[in-house]
C-alpha positions as CSV (number, residue, x, y, z in Angstrom):
1,M,125.7,109.9,136.1
2,E,126.0,112.7,133.6
3,E,122.4,112.0,132.4
4,D,121.1,112.1,136.0
5,A,122.9,115.4,136.7
6,A,121.5,117.0,133.6
7,Q,118.0,115.7,134.4
8,K,118.2,117.1,137.9
9,M,119.3,120.5,136.6
10,F,116.4,120.5,134.2
11,D,113.9,119.6,136.9
12,Y,115.3,122.4,139.1
13,F,114.9,125.1,136.4
14,S,111.4,123.7,135.5
15,K,110.1,124.1,139.1
16,E,111.6,127.5,139.5
17,A,110.2,128.7,136.1
18,E,106.7,127.4,136.9
19,S,106.6,129.5,140.0
20,R,107.3,132.6,138.0
21,I,104.5,132.2,135.5
22,P,102.1,135.2,135.8
23,K,98.5,134.5,136.6
24,M,95.8,136.0,134.4
25,G,93.8,138.6,136.2
26,F,90.8,138.3,133.8
27,T,89.0,135.6,131.8
28,M,88.9,135.9,128.0
29,A,86.1,134.5,126.0
30,E,86.5,130.8,125.3
31,R,87.9,129.8,122.0
32,P,87.8,126.4,120.3
33,A,90.7,124.1,121.2
34,V,92.9,123.8,118.1
35,N,95.3,120.9,117.6
36,L,97.6,121.2,114.7
37,E,99.0,118.2,112.9
38,F,101.2,118.2,109.8
39,N,102.5,115.3,107.7
40,D,105.2,115.1,105.0
41,L,105.7,118.8,104.7
42,T,108.2,119.7,102.0
43,Y,109.1,123.2,101.0
44,T,111.5,124.5,98.3
45,V,112.6,128.0,97.3
46,P,113.7,128.9,93.7
47,T,117.4,129.9,93.4
48,G,117.6,130.3,89.7
49,K,115.8,129.8,86.4
50,S,115.5,126.1,86.8
51,T,117.1,125.4,90.2
52,S,115.6,125.3,93.7
53,K,116.7,124.7,97.3
54,L,115.0,122.2,99.5
55,I,114.3,123.8,102.9
56,L,111.9,121.3,104.6
57,R,112.3,117.6,104.0
58,S,109.0,115.7,104.6
59,V,108.7,116.8,108.2
60,S,105.7,115.7,110.4
61,G,104.5,116.7,113.8
62,Y,101.7,117.3,116.2
63,F,101.1,120.4,118.3
64,K,98.4,120.4,121.0
65,S,96.2,123.1,122.4
66,G,97.1,124.3,125.9
67,E,100.8,123.7,125.3
68,L,103.7,126.0,124.7
69,T,105.7,124.5,121.8
70,A,109.3,125.6,120.9
71,I,110.8,124.9,117.4
72,L,114.6,124.8,117.9
73,G,117.5,124.1,115.6
74,P,120.7,125.5,114.2
75,S,120.7,128.6,112.0
76,G,119.4,127.7,108.5
77,A,117.8,124.5,109.8
78,G,114.3,125.6,108.6
79,K,112.7,126.8,111.9
80,S,111.2,130.1,110.5
81,T,110.2,128.4,107.2
82,L,108.3,125.7,109.1
83,L,106.6,128.3,111.3
84,N,105.7,130.4,108.1
85,V,104.2,127.3,106.4
86,L,102.2,126.3,109.5
87,A,100.9,129.9,110.0
88,G,99.9,130.1,106.3
89,Y,102.3,133.0,105.7
90,R,104.0,131.0,102.9
91,T,101.7,128.8,100.9
92,G,103.5,128.3,97.6
93,D,106.3,125.9,96.6
94,G,105.3,123.4,99.3
95,T,103.7,120.0,99.5
96,G,102.2,117.9,102.4
97,T,99.1,118.0,104.5
98,I,98.2,120.2,107.5
99,L,95.3,119.1,109.6
100,V,93.4,121.3,112.1
101,N,91.6,119.1,114.6
102,G,91.9,116.2,112.2
103,V,90.5,117.9,109.1
104,P,92.5,119.5,106.3
105,R,93.2,123.1,107.0
106,E,91.4,125.8,105.1
107,T,93.8,128.7,105.1
108,R,91.1,131.4,105.0
109,C,89.2,129.9,107.9
110,F,92.4,129.1,109.9
111,R,93.6,132.7,109.7
112,K,90.5,133.8,111.6
113,L,91.6,131.6,114.5
114,S,95.3,132.3,114.5
115,R,97.7,135.2,114.7
116,Y,101.3,135.4,113.6
117,I,103.7,137.7,115.5
118,M,106.8,138.3,113.4
119,Q,110.4,138.7,114.5
120,E,110.6,142.4,113.7
121,D,108.8,144.4,116.3
122,V,107.7,147.3,114.0
123,H,104.9,149.5,115.2
124,Q,103.1,152.5,114.0
125,S,105.0,155.6,115.0
126,G,103.5,158.8,116.3
127,I,100.8,157.1,118.5
128,T,100.9,155.9,122.1
129,V,100.5,152.3,123.4
130,M,96.9,153.0,124.4
131,E,96.0,154.6,121.1
132,C,97.6,151.6,119.3
133,M,95.5,149.2,121.3
134,R,92.3,151.2,120.7
135,F,92.9,151.2,116.9
136,S,93.6,147.4,117.1
137,A,90.4,146.8,119.0
138,D,88.2,149.0,116.7
139,L,89.6,147.4,113.6
140,K,89.3,143.8,114.9
141,L,86.1,144.0,116.9
142,G,84.3,146.7,115.0
143,Y,81.7,149.1,116.4
144,G,79.4,146.3,117.5
145,V,81.3,145.9,120.7
146,P,80.7,148.8,123.2
147,Q,83.6,151.2,123.8
148,D,83.6,150.7,127.5
149,Q,83.8,146.9,127.1
150,K,86.8,147.4,124.7
151,L,88.5,149.7,127.2
152,T,88.1,147.2,130.0
153,M,89.6,144.5,127.9
154,I,92.5,146.7,126.8
155,N,93.3,147.6,130.3
156,D,93.2,144.0,131.4
157,I,95.6,143.0,128.6
158,L,98.0,145.9,129.4
159,E,97.9,144.9,133.0
160,L,98.7,141.2,132.1
161,L,101.6,142.2,129.9
162,R,102.9,144.8,132.3
163,L,102.4,147.6,129.8
164,K,100.1,149.7,132.0
165,K,102.9,152.1,133.1
166,C,103.8,152.9,129.5
167,Q,100.3,153.2,128.1
168,D,100.8,156.9,127.3
169,T,104.3,156.4,125.8
170,M,104.9,156.7,122.1
171,T,105.6,153.3,120.5
172,D,109.0,154.5,119.1
173,R,110.2,155.2,122.6
174,L,109.5,151.7,124.0
175,S,112.3,149.3,125.0
176,G,112.9,146.1,123.2
177,G,110.9,144.0,125.7
178,E,108.0,146.5,125.8
179,K,107.8,146.4,122.0
180,K,107.7,142.6,122.0
181,R,105.0,142.6,124.6
182,L,103.0,145.2,122.7
183,S,103.2,143.0,119.6
184,I,101.6,140.2,121.6
185,A,99.0,142.5,123.2
186,L,97.8,143.9,119.8
187,E,97.0,140.3,118.7
188,L,95.3,139.3,121.9
189,V,92.5,141.8,121.4
190,N,90.3,139.3,119.6
191,N,91.5,136.4,121.6
192,P,93.0,134.1,119.0
193,A,93.1,130.3,119.5
194,V,96.5,129.9,117.9
195,L,99.6,132.1,118.3
196,F,102.7,131.8,116.1
197,L,105.8,133.7,117.2
198,D,109.0,133.9,115.2
199,E,112.0,134.1,117.6
200,P,110.2,136.2,120.3
201,T,113.4,136.5,122.4
202,T,115.7,137.8,119.7
203,G,117.3,141.1,120.8
204,L,116.1,140.8,124.4
205,D,118.2,140.4,127.6
206,D,117.8,137.5,129.9
207,L,115.2,139.1,132.1
208,S,113.1,140.3,129.2
209,S,113.4,136.9,127.5
210,S,112.2,135.2,130.7
211,Q,109.3,137.6,131.1
212,C,108.3,137.0,127.5
213,I,108.4,133.2,127.7
214,N,106.6,133.2,131.0
215,L,103.8,135.3,129.4
216,L,103.5,132.8,126.5
217,K,103.3,130.0,129.0
218,S,100.4,131.6,130.8
219,L,98.6,132.2,127.5
220,A,99.1,128.6,126.6
221,K,97.7,127.5,129.9
222,G,94.5,129.4,129.0
223,G,93.8,126.9,126.3
224,R,95.6,128.4,123.4
225,T,98.0,126.7,121.0
226,V,101.3,128.7,121.3
227,I,104.0,127.8,118.8
228,C,107.3,129.8,118.6
229,S,110.7,129.4,117.0
230,I,113.5,130.2,119.3
231,H,117.3,130.4,119.0
232,T,119.5,129.0,121.8
233,P,117.3,129.4,124.9
234,S,118.8,129.2,128.3
235,A,118.2,126.2,130.5
236,K,115.7,128.2,132.5
237,L,113.7,129.1,129.4
238,F,114.0,125.7,127.9
239,A,112.4,124.2,131.0
240,L,109.2,126.2,130.4
241,F,108.3,124.6,127.1
242,D,105.7,121.8,127.2
243,N,106.7,120.5,123.7
244,V,110.0,120.7,121.9
245,Y,110.4,120.2,118.2
246,I,114.0,120.0,117.0
247,V,114.9,120.5,113.3
248,A,118.2,120.0,111.5
249,E,118.8,120.5,107.8
250,G,115.1,120.5,107.2
251,Q,114.4,117.3,109.1
252,C,112.9,116.6,112.5
253,V,115.4,115.2,115.0
254,Y,113.2,115.1,118.1
255,Q,109.7,116.0,119.3
256,G,108.4,115.5,122.8
257,L,108.7,116.9,126.3
258,G,111.8,118.8,127.2
259,R,112.6,116.6,130.2
260,D,112.6,113.5,127.9
261,M,115.2,114.9,125.5
262,V,118.2,114.1,127.7
263,P,117.2,110.3,128.1
264,F,116.5,110.3,124.3
265,L,120.0,111.5,123.5
266,A,121.6,109.1,126.0
267,Q,119.7,106.2,124.6
268,N,121.2,107.1,121.2
269,G,124.8,107.2,122.4
270,L,125.0,110.9,123.1
271,P,124.9,111.6,126.9
272,C,124.5,115.2,127.8
273,P,127.6,116.4,129.8
274,T,127.1,117.5,133.4
275,H,125.9,121.1,134.0
276,F,125.4,121.5,130.2
277,N,122.4,123.3,128.9
278,P,120.3,120.6,127.1
279,A,119.1,123.1,124.5
280,D,122.7,124.0,123.6
281,F,123.7,120.4,123.5
282,I,120.9,119.3,121.1
283,I,121.7,122.2,118.8
284,E,125.4,121.1,118.8
285,V,124.3,117.6,118.1
286,S,122.1,118.8,115.3
287,S,124.9,120.8,113.8
288,G,127.1,117.8,113.6
289,E,129.5,118.7,116.4
290,Y,129.3,115.1,117.8
291,G,129.3,113.3,114.5
292,Y,126.3,114.2,112.4
293,H,126.2,110.8,110.7
294,N,125.6,108.9,113.9
295,D,123.7,105.9,112.7
296,R,121.6,105.4,115.9
297,L,120.5,109.0,115.9
298,M,119.7,108.9,112.2
299,N,117.5,105.8,112.7
300,A,115.7,107.7,115.5
301,I,114.8,110.4,113.0
302,D,112.8,107.7,111.1
303,N,113.2,109.3,107.7
304,G,111.9,112.7,108.9
305,R,108.6,111.3,110.3
306,C,109.1,112.8,113.8
307,R,106.9,111.4,116.6
308,R,106.7,112.2,120.3
309,W,109.4,110.1,121.9
310,N,108.6,108.0,124.9
311,Q,104.9,108.9,124.7
312,K,101.8,107.3,123.2
313,T,100.5,108.6,120.0
314,P,98.0,111.3,120.9
315,E,94.4,110.1,120.8
316,K,92.0,112.2,118.7
317,D,89.3,113.0,121.2
318,I,86.6,114.2,118.9
319,S,84.5,115.6,121.7
320,K,87.1,118.3,122.4
321,Y,87.2,119.5,118.8
322,P,85.0,122.2,117.4
323,S,82.0,120.8,115.8
324,Q,81.5,121.1,112.0
325,T,79.0,123.9,112.7
326,V,81.8,126.0,114.3
327,F,83.9,125.8,111.1
328,E,80.9,126.5,109.0
329,K,80.2,129.6,111.1
330,L,83.8,130.7,110.7
331,K,83.5,130.4,106.9
332,K,80.4,132.6,106.9
333,E,82.0,135.3,109.1
334,S,83.7,138.2,107.5
335,D,87.5,138.1,107.1
336,F,87.8,141.4,109.0
337,G,86.2,142.8,112.2
338,C,84.5,145.8,110.6
339,S,83.3,147.0,107.2
340,N,85.6,148.5,104.5
341,W,84.1,151.9,105.2
342,D,84.8,151.7,108.9
343,Q,88.4,150.5,108.1
344,F,88.8,153.5,105.9
345,K,87.7,155.9,108.6
346,L,89.9,154.3,111.3
347,L,93.0,154.1,109.0
348,A,92.5,157.7,107.8
349,K,92.2,158.9,111.4
350,R,95.4,157.0,112.4
351,M,97.3,158.4,109.4
352,Y,96.2,162.0,110.2
353,L,97.1,161.5,113.8
354,Q,100.6,160.2,112.9
355,E,101.2,163.0,110.4
356,W,100.3,165.9,112.7
357,R,102.0,164.4,115.7
358,D,105.3,164.5,113.9
359,L,105.4,168.3,113.8
360,S,109.1,168.4,112.7
361,R,108.2,166.5,109.5
362,V,105.2,168.6,108.8
363,L,107.2,171.8,109.3
364,L,110.0,170.4,107.1
365,K,107.5,169.8,104.3
366,L,105.9,173.3,104.7
367,I,109.3,175.0,104.8
368,T,110.6,173.0,101.8
369,H,107.6,174.0,99.6
370,A,107.9,177.6,100.8
371,A,111.6,177.7,100.2
372,V,111.4,176.2,96.7
373,G,108.6,178.7,96.0
374,L,110.7,181.6,97.0
375,V,113.7,180.4,94.9
376,V,111.6,179.7,91.8
377,G,109.7,183.0,92.3
378,G,113.0,184.9,92.6
379,L,114.5,183.3,89.5
380,F,111.5,184.1,87.3
381,Y,110.5,187.3,89.1
382,Q,107.7,189.3,87.2
383,M,108.2,187.4,83.9
384,G,104.6,186.2,83.6
385,N,103.3,189.3,81.8
386,D,106.6,190.4,80.1
387,A,106.2,189.7,76.4
388,S,110.0,189.8,75.9
389,K,110.5,187.0,78.4
390,T,107.7,184.6,77.4
391,L,110.1,181.7,76.8
392,F,111.6,182.2,80.2
393,N,108.1,182.0,81.6
394,F,107.7,178.7,79.9
395,G,110.8,177.7,81.8
396,F,109.0,178.6,85.0
397,C,106.2,176.2,84.1
398,Y,108.7,173.5,83.4
399,V,110.7,174.0,86.6
400,S,107.5,174.0,88.6
401,M,106.5,170.7,87.1
402,I,109.9,169.1,87.8
403,A,109.9,170.3,91.4
404,F,106.5,168.7,91.9
405,M,107.7,165.5,90.4
406,Y,110.6,165.0,92.7
407,I,109.4,166.5,96.0
408,P,106.4,164.1,96.4
409,M,108.2,161.1,94.7
410,L,111.4,160.9,96.7
411,P,109.7,160.5,100.2
412,A,107.5,157.7,98.8
413,L,110.6,155.8,97.6
414,I,112.0,156.0,101.1
415,W,109.0,155.8,103.4
416,F,106.8,153.1,101.7
417,P,109.3,150.2,101.8
418,M,109.4,150.6,105.6
419,E,105.6,150.9,105.7
420,V,105.3,147.6,103.8
421,Q,106.7,145.8,106.9
422,L,103.9,147.1,109.0
423,I,101.3,146.3,106.3
424,K,102.5,142.7,106.1
425,R,101.9,142.1,109.8
426,E,98.6,144.0,110.1
427,H,97.1,142.6,106.9
428,F,98.1,139.1,107.5
429,N,96.6,139.2,111.0
430,R,93.3,140.4,109.5
431,W,93.3,144.0,110.7
432,Y,92.1,145.5,107.5
433,N,91.8,145.0,103.7
434,V,94.4,146.3,101.4
435,S,91.8,148.3,99.4
436,S,90.7,150.1,102.6
437,Y,94.3,150.9,103.4
438,F,95.0,152.2,99.9
439,M,91.9,154.4,99.9
440,A,92.8,155.9,103.2
441,L,96.4,156.5,102.0
442,T,95.2,158.1,98.8
443,V,92.7,160.5,100.5
444,T,95.1,161.6,103.2
445,R,98.0,162.2,100.9
446,F,95.7,164.0,98.4
447,I,94.6,166.4,101.0
448,Q,98.1,167.0,102.2
449,Q,99.3,167.6,98.6
450,I,96.5,170.2,98.2
451,V,97.8,172.1,101.3
452,Y,101.5,172.0,100.1
453,T,100.6,173.0,96.6
454,L,98.6,176.0,97.8
455,I,101.6,177.2,99.8
456,Y,103.9,176.9,96.7
457,V,101.4,178.4,94.2
458,S,100.5,181.4,96.5
459,I,104.1,182.4,96.5
460,V,105.3,181.8,92.9
461,Y,102.1,182.8,91.1
462,Y,102.2,186.3,92.5
463,M,106.1,186.7,92.4
464,T,106.4,185.7,88.8
465,G,103.6,188.1,87.7
466,Q,101.2,185.5,86.3
467,P,97.7,186.8,85.2
468,L,95.6,187.6,88.3
469,E,92.5,185.8,87.1
470,W,90.8,183.4,89.4
471,D,90.0,180.8,86.8
472,R,93.6,180.7,85.5
473,A,95.1,180.5,89.0
474,A,92.7,177.7,89.9
475,K,93.5,175.8,86.7
476,F,97.2,176.2,87.4
477,T,96.8,175.0,90.9
478,V,94.7,172.0,89.9
479,I,97.4,170.8,87.4
480,M,100.1,171.3,90.0
481,I,98.1,169.2,92.5
482,L,97.6,166.4,89.9
483,I,101.3,166.4,89.0
484,G,102.1,166.1,92.7
485,V,99.8,163.2,93.5
486,T,100.6,161.4,90.3
487,S,104.3,161.6,91.1
488,Y,103.6,160.3,94.6
489,A,101.6,157.4,93.0
490,Y,104.5,156.8,90.6
491,G,106.9,156.5,93.6
492,L,104.5,154.1,95.3
493,A,104.4,151.9,92.2
494,I,108.2,151.6,92.3
495,S,108.6,151.2,96.1
496,S,105.8,148.7,96.5
497,R,108.1,146.1,94.8
498,L,111.7,147.4,95.5
499,D,113.6,148.1,98.7
500,I,114.8,151.6,99.6
501,T,118.3,151.3,98.0
502,N,117.0,150.0,94.6
503,G,113.9,152.2,94.7
504,C,116.0,155.4,95.2
505,F,118.0,154.4,92.2
506,V,115.3,153.2,89.8
507,G,112.8,156.1,90.6
508,P,115.1,159.1,89.6
509,A,116.7,157.1,86.8
510,L,113.3,156.4,85.2
511,S,112.2,160.0,85.7
512,V,114.9,161.3,83.4
513,P,113.4,159.9,80.2
514,L,110.0,161.1,81.4
515,M,111.3,164.7,81.6
516,L,113.1,164.5,78.2
517,L,110.0,163.1,76.5
518,A,107.9,165.8,78.1
519,S,109.7,168.6,76.3
520,Y,110.7,166.8,73.1
521,S,109.7,168.2,69.7
522,F,108.2,171.5,71.1
523,G,107.9,173.8,68.2
524,V,109.0,171.2,65.7
525,G,105.9,169.1,65.2
526,S,105.5,165.3,65.1
527,E,106.8,164.8,61.5
528,G,109.9,162.7,61.4
529,I,109.7,161.5,65.0
530,P,110.4,157.8,65.3
531,L,107.4,155.8,66.3
532,W,108.9,154.5,69.5
533,I,109.8,158.0,70.6
534,Y,106.2,159.2,69.8
535,I,104.8,156.4,71.9
536,G,107.1,157.3,74.7
537,M,106.0,160.9,74.5
538,Q,102.4,159.7,75.1
539,L,103.4,157.6,78.0
540,S,105.0,160.5,79.9
541,Y,102.4,162.1,82.2
542,L,104.7,165.1,82.5
543,R,104.1,166.0,78.9
544,F,100.4,166.4,79.6
545,G,101.3,168.2,82.8
546,I,103.3,170.9,81.0
547,E,100.5,171.2,78.5
548,G,98.1,171.8,81.3
549,L,100.3,174.5,82.9
550,V,101.0,176.4,79.7
551,T,97.4,176.3,78.5
552,S,96.1,177.4,81.9
553,I,98.2,180.6,81.6
554,Y,98.1,181.4,77.8
555,S,95.0,179.9,76.2
556,E,91.3,180.8,76.1
557,G,91.6,184.4,74.9
558,R,94.2,185.9,77.2
559,A,94.8,189.5,76.6
560,Q,98.0,190.7,75.0
561,M,101.0,190.9,77.3
562,S,103.0,194.1,77.8
563,C,106.2,194.8,75.9
564,P,108.8,196.8,77.8
565,P,109.6,200.3,76.4
566,E,113.3,199.4,75.9
567,E,112.3,196.5,73.6
568,I,111.8,197.4,69.9
569,Y,109.7,194.3,69.1
570,C,108.1,191.5,71.2
571,Q,107.4,188.4,69.1
572,Y,105.2,186.7,71.7
573,K,103.1,189.7,72.7
574,A,100.0,187.9,71.6
575,P,99.7,184.6,73.7
576,I,98.6,182.6,70.6
577,Y,102.1,182.9,69.2
578,I,103.8,181.2,72.1
579,L,101.2,178.4,71.9
580,K,102.0,178.0,68.2
581,E,105.7,178.1,68.9
582,L,105.3,175.2,71.3
583,G,102.9,173.3,69.1
584,M,100.1,173.7,71.7
585,E,97.6,175.9,69.7
586,D,95.2,172.9,69.6
587,S,95.9,171.7,73.1
588,N,93.0,171.5,75.5
589,Y,93.4,172.1,79.3
590,Y,90.7,169.7,80.4
591,K,92.0,166.9,78.2
592,A,95.5,167.4,79.7
593,A,94.1,167.4,83.2
594,I,92.1,164.2,82.6
595,L,95.1,162.4,81.1
596,V,97.3,163.3,84.1
597,F,94.5,162.0,86.4
598,V,94.3,158.8,84.3
599,Y,98.0,158.3,84.9
600,F,97.4,158.8,88.6
601,I,94.8,156.0,88.5
602,I,97.2,153.8,86.5
603,F,100.1,154.2,89.0
604,K,97.8,153.6,91.9
605,C,96.4,150.4,90.4
606,I,100.0,149.2,89.7
607,S,101.1,149.8,93.2
608,F,97.9,148.2,94.6
609,F,98.1,145.0,92.6
610,V,101.9,144.6,93.1
611,L,101.5,145.1,96.9
612,R,98.5,142.8,97.1
613,Q,100.4,140.1,95.2
614,R,103.4,140.6,97.6
615,L,101.2,140.3,100.7
616,R,99.6,137.1,99.5
617,R,103.0,135.3,100.0
618,A,101.9,132.7,97.4
619,K,103.6,131.7,94.2
620,A,102.7,134.2,91.5
621,S,101.8,133.2,88.0
622,G,101.6,134.7,84.6
623,I,102.8,138.2,83.8
624,V,103.0,139.2,87.5
625,F,105.3,136.2,88.1
626,M,107.6,137.0,85.1
627,V,107.8,140.7,85.9
628,G,108.4,140.1,89.6
629,R,111.1,137.5,89.0
630,Y,112.8,139.8,86.4
631,I,112.8,142.8,88.9
632,K,114.0,140.6,91.7
633,R,116.9,139.2,89.7
634,Y,118.2,142.4,88.1
635,F,117.3,145.1,90.6
636,S,117.5,143.4,94.0
């Protein structure tokens, strides 16, 4: 009786949910039907030097196109890990086979057919929903598709996902449900055949959750393979799923139709109580609330080889699969929708739009540079041509260098770890190449640093009484720009691997020895300096920065400085004497500028390769693996 009552309740919710599924108001281009099969999947994660934890234990399954599949299970059962492995988001430390339409999966080819919508609904700030969709369409479809056709498709998708009313709303002002639907809309632009979603209803209320699952059901009915992990769905949501895959402690407990799950449990001595949500009941059973070591249930698991219960093994209808020529065509296609140059232009445009939309942040940076310039200019007021205060003027150069080390570096340590979450989603879903993103980031930040440096230099250079010669002012400004962009790249190199908390500690901590080594042994010479200290001095880009600042002001035949009447003797009236005092009489401005620029390139390369390795989500090897594991163990 309890079984019949639970089954009737399930059928009632199923009919009611079916009536609420939205109908597509447009027809997308046909995509090949993709059936996903996996056998004996095992996945482990390292927990120490020689220990590891087994997450998936030889699980098997079969997901058909045109079906909405739910992966359910208790917390820590392996739902997200299974989804990550199937989507190709995690490829290391795993064994088993994954078949796409009966043939072994090629990850590069499969990622062109599939899209992965992650649990965190992070979106680019400072742009509207429509602008976000336009950038997605331009990056994924390229300029080969006419703009009017893209706009029509975007409007249809927004209409389908009920985002039309908020198309002019900034993404950071959207509700939780709207952000989730926008995440789906962005990936529908190029009509993927397979959709993976990691807990799409997390953080949503019952109504928003129902709307989200109804939308996924309608997308699956359009011929797509939609697979999502979900945590404790209501009976109404549970009735919408065509295929249910239950995991417990890394093993498959059940796979099949939702309506067949109650008879399955009853047959194994676990009848579902009357008016009890079948999804809650199977999760309680999987958690061991009803005796986890039930022999009959464990026999049904069949050693982790989960099959569709009460159904025939699905026949492999080869006629419905894409032909081999389709896969060969996919292999020849580019990984991205447009060229690297087009990606660079679109990403640079988006970055500028985001930067200037946030006027408060722009004004804050402008005011900060102006305020620091006024403070430094007041501290060293009119000391630039005063021969009695030449050493104080050296202090002005040093303070300016330190200011332009910290001001660009600290925002990079805070901002970039959050940006990495966006890069993960966009790069994995084939929006753009990492090199295109890095080039756009480099150019936009370089131009911004030029603007901020000009504001600072225009204040301090005149207030401190530096020589009013265009070539010296230009050289001083160029070195300040190079120090700023190099410090920003230095911050990126740290934050591309560490989170905000650890990055904000490691960055300033490592900057202290750079500052000390930059000023060490001035006026003393290199005799008697330990070798490791001398090597450290050459590794500090700030040392070459201070050399460039000092030589831009005092070298190349500068005229003698004025000695105040109240001073009897000015030791450094001739600029050559201060250069000799600092040991810079043989220093060359152009050499110093080139070396600072070289360190800029080095820091950029470090951040690029570390980020690229992080985005690959594969097991690292060699030096990258050893360094990454060391940082993760001692700094995370």
